[in-house]
C-alpha positions, 0 to 999 in steps of 0.5 A, spaced: 046 887 292 047 888 284 039 888 282 038 892 288 043 898 286 041 897 278 034 898 280 036 904 284 040 907 278 034 905 275 028 910 278 033 914 281 038 916 276 044 916 280 050 913 282 050 909 289 057 910 291 057 910 299 054 909 305 051 917 304 048 916 297 046 910 300 042 915 306 040 920 302 034 915 299 028 913 301 026 909 307 023 905 305 028 902 299 035 904 303 032 898 308 032 894 303 039 896 301 042 894 308 036 889 310 042 884 305 047 884 310 044 879 314 043 873 312 036 870 309 036 863 313 038 868 319 032 871 319 028 865 318 031 861 324 029 867 329 021 867 325 023 873 321 018 874 314 026 875 309 021 880 305 017 884 309 022 883 315 016 882 320 018 878 327 012 873 329 008 879 332 008 883 326 013 888 328 020 890 325 025 886 326 030 889 324 032 897 326 037 902 322 040 908 325 042 911 318 042 919 317 041 922 311 046 928 311 052 922 313 055 917 310 054 911 316 049 906 318 047 902 323 043 895 323 039 891 330 036 885 328 032 882 333 028 876 333 024 880 338 023 887 341 023 885 347 031 881 347 036 887 348 041 883 346 041 884 338 042 877 335 047 881 329 048 889 329 053 893 325 056 898 325 059 901 318 061 908 315 064 912 310 071 915 310 075 920 308 079 917 301 071 915 300 072 907 302 068 904 308 071 902 315 068 896 318 067 899 325 063 893 329 061 886 328 057 883 334 053 875 333 050 873 339 046 867 339 039 868 344 037 862 347 044 861 351 046 864 357 048 871 358 053 874 362 053 880 366 060 882 364 059 890 365 057 893 372 053 897 368 049 895 362 052 900 357 057 897 350 058 890 350 066 891 348 070 894 355 078 896 354 082 892 358 083 895 364 076 898 365 074 900 371 067 897 369 069 890 369 065 884 372 071 880 373 067 874 377 063 874 370 068 874 366 071 868 369 064 865 368 064 867 361 070 865 360 070 858 363 064 858 358 068 858 353 066 866 351 072 871 349 073 878 351 067 883 351 061 877 349 056 877 352 053 871 349 056 865 345 056 867 338 054 865 331 060 863 328 057 866 322 063 871 321 065 869 315 059 869 311 057 876 313 063 879 311 062 875 304 055 879 304 059 885 307 063 885 300 058 884 295 055 890 297 061 894 297 063 891 291 056 893 288 058 900 290 065 901 287 069 900 294 074 897 293 077 897 300 074 897 307 078 899 313 078 895 320 081 898 327 080 890 332 078 893 339 081 887 342 087 881 340 081 875 338 079 880 334 084 882 329 086 875 328 078 874 327 080 879 320 086 875 319 083 870 317 077 873 312 083 875 309 084 882 312 093 885 312 096 889 317 095 897 315 099 899 322 100 895 327 102 888 325 109 889 329 106 890 336 101 883 334 108 880 332 111 882 338 105 879 342 105 873 339 113 872 340 112 874 347 107 868 348 113 864 346 115 858 350 120 863 355 118 870 353 115 874 357 108 873 356 109 866 357 112 868 363 107 871 366 102 866 364 104 863 372 097 862 375 097 869 379 090 870 377 084 865 371 087 869 366 093 868 367 093 861 366 099 856 364 097 854 357 093 861 354 099 862 350 096 856 346 089 859 343 087 866 340 082 866 345 088 864 351 092 870 349 085 875 348 083 874 356 091 875 358 092 881 354 085 883 357 087 883 364 092 887 363 098 881 362 102 888 356 106 893 360 102 897 354 096 898 353 092 894 347 092 899 341 087 897 336 091 896 329 089 898 323 087 893 317 085 892 310 082 888 306 081 889 300 075 887 295 075 880 291 081 878 294 084 874 302 091 875 304 094 871 309 098 876 313 097 872 319 102 874 326 099 867 328 101 862 325 096 854 326 092 858 331 087 855 335 081 859 337 078 855 342 072 859 343 063 860 343 
C-alpha cells in the first residue's frame, strides 16, 4: 500500500490524504489502490487473477463505485458475474473531520446455502422489527449458525480485512476509523478488533447486565419464540437474535465506535463472550 501511494505521489506530484483525493485519480489507478483491500489469497481461492483482477471467464471480478467528486467507495468482489451475492462487499466514506467511516463489510461463502431472510431482494441487513423479515427463513438461518442479517455463512476473514484497511488508511496518514455497527453482534466484533466506544457503551453495558441471570432480558428468554430460548444469553449470536426479535423495551440504536490506527483497545462489554456463528 505504501508503494502504491508513493507511485501516485511521484507520477501526479500530489499527496493522497482522503478517499475523495483517491477518487479523483485515473480509474485504473484507483482500482489498483482499492483492490488492495481484498486479501490476495481470497482472489486466488476463487479463481481470480490478482494482477488483472479477471475471473476465469475473463470478466472483471471486482466492481467499484467511486464517484470522482465524492469521498465514498463501494467495492464488490464476485467470482462470477452470474452470482448476485458478493463474496466481499466494503463501503467506506470520508468524514467531515478528514477521517474515514467504515460503513459496511459483508463476507459471504459463495458455496454455502443461501437463506432468503427478506421478503424482498434488498439490503442484506434489516433493522429489528422490520416488516420485511422472513421469519421462517430467519429461524432456519439461526439454526444453521448464522447471525441476524446473514444470508450465507461467513468467511471468518473480518480481522484480516481490518488489518488491510488499517494499512491502507495509515498510508493516507489517516489516524481514526469510525464504525456504526448495525447489530449487537457487529458491535462485539468491532470490540474484538480493537475499537472503543465513542457513544453507546452505557447501553451495551446495560444489555450485558440485563442478560445476566435474574436480569430483565434473561427472564424474557422463556421459550416463547425461537429467538427467545433459554441459554441464548450466553452467546453473542444468541443475544443478537433475541435483540433482533425485539426483546428489548427500546429499539436497538447503533453505537458509535472508533479505532485508532495501529492500536488495539480492549473496550469489552461482553467479557469472555462465546460467539457461536458460522
